[in-house]
N, C-alpha and C positions, 0 to 999 in steps of 0.2 A: 194583661190586656186581652180583650176579647177579639176574636177574629173579625176583621173589618172595622174595628173601632177607629184606627188611625185614618182610614179612608173616609169614615163618617165625619170625623173632626175636620178633615181637609175640605170636604164638600160643604160642611156647615160654614166654615170660614169663607170660602169662595162666595157662597150665597149671601152671607151677612155683610161682607166687606166690599161687595161689588161697587157700591156708590162712592165710598169714601177713600179707599186706598187702592194701590196697585196690587190687586188680589193674587196674581200669579207669583209674586215675589214676597214670601213671608216665611217666618219660622215661629214655632211655638216652643218656648223654653219652660220646662217644668222644674221647680226647685222645692226644697223643703227646709227653709231656714230655721223654723221652729217646729211646732207640732203639726201645723196645717200645710198641706201642699199649696203651692202658688203657681199660677200660670201667667206668663208674659208672652205677648205676641209682638214680634218684631216685624214691621212691615214698612212699605214705602208709600208715601202719599203726599198730598199737598201741604198739610199743616197739622199741628198738634190737635186742633179741634176735630179733625177727622178721626183721630185715635179715641178721643172722648166719646164721639158719636158711636163708633164701632163697639167700644166697651159697653156702652149702655144697651145697644142692640143685642149683643151677646147675652148680657144679663137678663134682658126681657125675654129673649127667645129660648135659651136653654138653662137659665138660672145659675150660671157660673160667673163669679166675679173674676175679671182679668185685668191686667195692666197692659195697655197697648202703647208701644213705643213706635212713633212714626218717624222715619228717617227720610232723607233725600233719596231720589232715584240712584240706585247703585250701591246703597249701604247694606242691603241684605245679601249675604254671600250667595254667589251663583255656583252651580255645580256643573262639572263636565259630563257627569253621568246622571244617575238618579238623584233628584234633589233630596236633601235632608230637611224634612219639614218639622220633625219633632226632636228636640234635644232634651233628654231626660237626665237631669243632674241630681235627682233625688237619691239614687243608689249610692253615689259618691258620699253624700252627706250621711246616709245611714251607716256606712262602714265605720265611721269615726265615733258613733254614739255608743 
């Protein structure tokens, strides 16, 4: 990961998600179930249509396909200290290959 890359992703999400979801409360989960990396955004919002709109805006803006899971307020874990915004589960999958 390049220096500042996580901050860039965080800011991009805040800018893109401002209209549809509760932008301050989100997590990005990276997985590699097969050969390609996959990204899922867990966020809070009004309805599932907000997630579809956000996924389309991310694809149009930065060219990355994502799955957006929209939950009710309070479903994204809160942190007492620094928030964990990106959860990288790819390394765990690579260890077993």
